[in-house]
N, C-alpha and C positions, 0 to 999 in steps of 0.2 A: 593592451587590449584583457578584458577578462573573459570567463566562459558566459558571463551575462552580458558584457557589452564587448561584442565582436562585430559591428557593422563598420564599414568602410566606405566613405564618400570619396571617389576619386573626381578632381575636376581639371580641366587643362584652359588655359587661357592662352592666346595668341592675339598678335595684331594683324590684320589685313589690310595692305595698302594697294588701292587701284592706281596703276601708273598711268593708265590711257592706253598702254600696250598689252598689259598683262596685269596679274594679282601678285603681290610680293607676301608672302607668309612669314611673321618672327613668330618663334616661339622657343620656350625652354622647357625640355623634357623632363629633367629631373636635376638635384642639385649637383649631381656628379657630371653632368654632359654641359658644355656650353651652349649658348644661345645657337640657334640656327635659322637661316633663312631659305626658303623654297619658292620658286617662281611657278605659277599655276597659270593656263590660259582662261581658265572660267572658274567662277565660284563653285559651280557642280563640282569641277577637279577638285577643290579645296574640300567639299564635304566629303566625297568619295575617299580622300586621303585620310580625314579623320575618322571616318567610320572604318574602314580597313585596320585603322590603328587601335580602335579602342571597341568594336563590337565584336569582341572575341569569346563572347560566352557562349558554349554549345551547351550547357546543361539546361538553361532555362532559368535559372536560380538568381539571376542579376538582372536588374531593369537595363532594357537597351539605351544606349547612350544616344543623346540628341545634340544638334549644333544650332546654336543661338548668335546671331548678328545683330548687335546693337537691340537686345532685348526680343526680338522677334525669331521665330524657327527660321532656319535656311532652309 
């Protein structure tokens, strides 16, 4: 980055699988960390988890994160 080019776009991708009993979410958080799998009882829990991880700006200087499922807002 330079003084004129200092914007950063953070993206996160995961795979959510409906098992019929619960939801399994596969994700890779960084190059240094292994893939991980988390079980959730609802899609609302998945969204809450992701927002807790990424909606951390307390200054109002960054855009609010959003969660998309198959191209549609979750």
